[in-house]
N, C-alpha and C positions, 0 to 999 in steps of 0.2 A: 883184144882182151876185155872181158867183162869181169867185174869184181863183185863179190858178195861177202857177207859176214860169215866167218867160219872159226872153228876152234884152233886150227893150225894153218900155216901158210902152205897151201897145196893147190895144184891144178886138179880140179874135180871133173872137168869135162873138156873134150876137144871135138870140134865138128868141122867138116869141110863142106860148107854150103854150096860152093862151086869150085871148079878146078883151080888149084893153087891159091885158094882163099881159105883161111883158117880162122876159127873163132875158138878161143880158149876161155874157160871159166875158172877164175882164180879165187879161192876162198882165203880170207885173212882175218885175224882177230882185230886188225887195225880199223876195220870198218864197222865193227859191232856197236861201238858206242854211238857213232854218228847215225847209224841205221836206227838204233833204239830211240835216239833223240828225235829223229824225224817221225817215227811211229807215234811217240808220245805227243809231239806237237800236233800231229794230225788228229789224234783223239781229242786233245784239248780244243782244237778249232771246231771239231764237230759238236762237242758239248756246249761251247760258247754259242754256236749258231742255233742250237736248239732252245736256248734260253730266251724268254720273251724280253723285248727291248724295255718295256715299262711294266709296272705292276699296278693294276687297277684294283682299288678297294671297292667292295660291295656296299 
């Protein structure tokens, strides 16, 4: 089972990659806040990495 953020609890996809092996994609609102937090943290990390370490005056 793979999980993703979704508006309701529902199985959105089922696949059979090989015989008798199944993969289901479950959407749930329980993951939305954590997913958004990770996305915002990643954006913040990128912004911080783009800032110069020190500021030189001319």
